[in-house]
N, C-alpha and C positions, 0 to 999 in steps of 0.2 A: 242694767245694761241688757240690751236684747241680744239674741243669739247671733245675729249678723255682725254686730259690733265686736263680739267676742272672737268670732272667726277672723274678722279683719285685723284685730290686734294680734292674733296668733300668726296670721299670714305675714304681717310686717316683722314680727319677731323672727320667724323662720327665714325670711328673705334676708334680714339684717345679719343673722348668724352665718348664713351661707356666703354672703358677700364678704364678711370678715375673714372667714376661713380661706376663701379663694384669693383674697387680697394678700394674706400671709404667704400662701404658696407662691403667688406671682412675685412677691417681694424677694423671697429666698432664691427663686430662679434668676431674677435680675442681679442679685448680689453675686451669684456664682458666675454669671456671664461677665460682669464687670471685673471680678477678681482675676479672670483669665486674660484681660486686656493689658497691653503694654502701656505703662504710664510714662509719659514724656512731658517735657516742658516746651513751651513755645514763646515766641516774642511777637508782640504787635508791631507790624512794620508799616502800617498805613491804614487807610479806611476808604470805603466806597460810599458814595452818596445814593440814597434811594428814598422811598417814601414808606411811611408806616403801613398804610393800606391804600386801596384804590380811592377811598373817599377823602382822606386827610392829606392835603398837599404839603404838610410840614416835612422839611427834609430830616432824614434820619441817617446817621453814619454807622455803617457796619464795619467793625474792625477786620483787618486782614492779618491773619496769624501765620507766622512762618515757623516750621519745626523740622528737625532732622531725624531720620531713621536710617541706620546703617550707612551713614555718610551720603544719603540722598536727601535733597531739599524738597520739602512740600510746603505749599501754601493753601490756606482755606479762608473763605470769607464766612464770618460768623453770621448766624441768623438773628442774633440779638442786635438791636439797634440802639444808639445813643443820640441824644440831642446835640452833641458837639463832637468834633473830631477827636479821635484817639489814635496816636501813632508815635512815630519816632521823635517828633518834635516835642512831645510831652514826656514827662517822667512817669511812664505807666508800668515799667518793669515787666516781669514774666507773667504769662497766663497760666 
């Protein structure tokens, strides 16, 4: 093996170790933030129709989720899309 290949191998090793350590630190920070969030349940109450992206005209249904915090009702439309409707007319349960 020539000297350049040895340095390249060493470079990949150092970068890999650095990315691993930074990833562990980032993961622990995300766990701390997620632990401080309020965990609540929601119910799928309907869906909105959209497309997967600008090039694919296939319809995708985004679930609309309803949840309550301190007796205030909130709804949100999920970014995840499904190929068929999900909502009150189906037995989908809680989110």
